[in-house]
N, C-alpha and C positions, 0 to 999 in steps of 0.2 A: 283567506287562506284559513284551514281549519286548525284547531288547536293541535290536533295530532300532526298534521303536515309541518306547522310552526315548530313543534317540538322536536321532530325527527330532524328538521333543518337545523336546529340549534345543537342538537346532539352531533349530527354528522359534520358540520361546518364550524361552528363556533367553538367547539371544544377541542379542536386540534385532531379529530379523528376523521378517518375515511370512511366510506360507506361500508367496507368490509371489516371495520372496527380495528383497522391497523393504525397506530399511531403515526402522525405525520411530524417528522422532525424538522425543527426550525432553529435558526440561529447558529452560533459557532460549532464546529466539529470538536469534540472533546480530545483530549490527549490519547484516552483509551481507544477512541475510534480510529485516530491516526495509526496507532499501533496494529490495530485490527487490519486496517487496509493494508499496512506495510508487510505484515505476516502474509496477507493474501498475495500480494505482489511478489514476496520472495518465493512462494510456493508455485506461481505461475509464471515465473521469469522465463522469458524465452517463447512464450505463448501469446501472441497478441489476440487472438480470438478470446481466450478466457480473460486477459487483461481488459479487454474492450468493455466486459461486464463490470469492472470495478468502479465504485461511486467516484473514485479519483478522475475518471475519464469525463465526469460532469463539471469538473472545475474549469472557469474560463481561461486560465492560463494554459491548461493542457488542450484545451479547444483550439487556442491561438497556435500553439506548437504544431498540432495536427493540420491545421489548415495552411500553415507555412511550409512543412516538411513533406506532408503526404497529402496534397490537396485532392487528389482523385482516389485515394486509396478507401477501400472498404472498411479496413480497420485501422485507419489512420490514427485514431486515439490511442488504441492499444499498442500500436508501434511505437508512439510517441512516449507513451507511459513506460514501455520497455526501455526506451532510450534514455529516459530520465532516471529511471532506476539504476542502470548501468552506470550511468555518469555519476550518481549519487554514491554508489559503491566503490567505485574508482576513487572518488574523493575521500571516502572514509579510510579506504586503504592507504592512500597517501598520507593522511593525517595521523595514522597509526604507524607510519614508518619511523623507526629510530627509537621506539619506545620498548625496551626489552620486556616489560611486563606485558606488553600487547602483542608480542610476536606471533603467537598461535592464533589469536584473534585476527590479526592482519592475514595470515594464511587461510584461515577460515573464510574471511571476507572474499579473498581473491578466488578461492575455490568456488564459493557461492555465485560469484559473477561469471565464473565460467560454466556454470550450470550443475555443478557437483552438489548432490544432496547431502543433508546433514549426517547421514549414517556412513556413507562412503567417505565424507571429510574426515569423520571421527576415525575411521580406520588409518587414513593416511597420517594424520595427526598423533595416532597413537593415544587415543583417549576414548573413554566409553561413550556410545552413542548418547546415552541419557546425559552425560555432562555437556556434550556438544549442544543438545537441544535446550537444556535448562539454563546453560550459561552463555555459551556463544551466540546461539541463535537469538535467545532473547536480548542480549546486549546489541546485536546487529539489528534486530527489528527496532530497538530504541533509538539507535543511531540513524537509521534509515527514515524513521518518522520524523526525527528532528530536520534531518535534511530535506525531506519532501515539504514540510511546513515552510522552511525558508525559500524553496524553489517555486512552490505552487500556490502558496496562501497569498 
């Protein structure tokens, strides 16, 4: 093998880079990545085709759920991810029950689970859309990420 070929092989394989210079991610998923994936999940809740593209669908726990619940489905992983997300949101909602300081967050969670977007939920809750996004949605993303880690990791 020539020096050039050896160097290219080392650059493309050994350094953790793909041929097209994209980084190959290895190891554990960071908390920030879980939050990013949770945000994507909330944005596409109820859309198994979009959810099928989520990196969460590559997790072995989700693969097993899809094989068990939707063995012949084309978007079985997306449907399973949607099911898990709805279950997590319901659990979050139940955990917030009875806490006066979290009453509006509980309502926001319930509306999110029903498919209501943040802007519409803010009108119903009589808060600004900015506050709904910056406060409630951010908190919900963090709580959902924690639930997903517990269920899928």
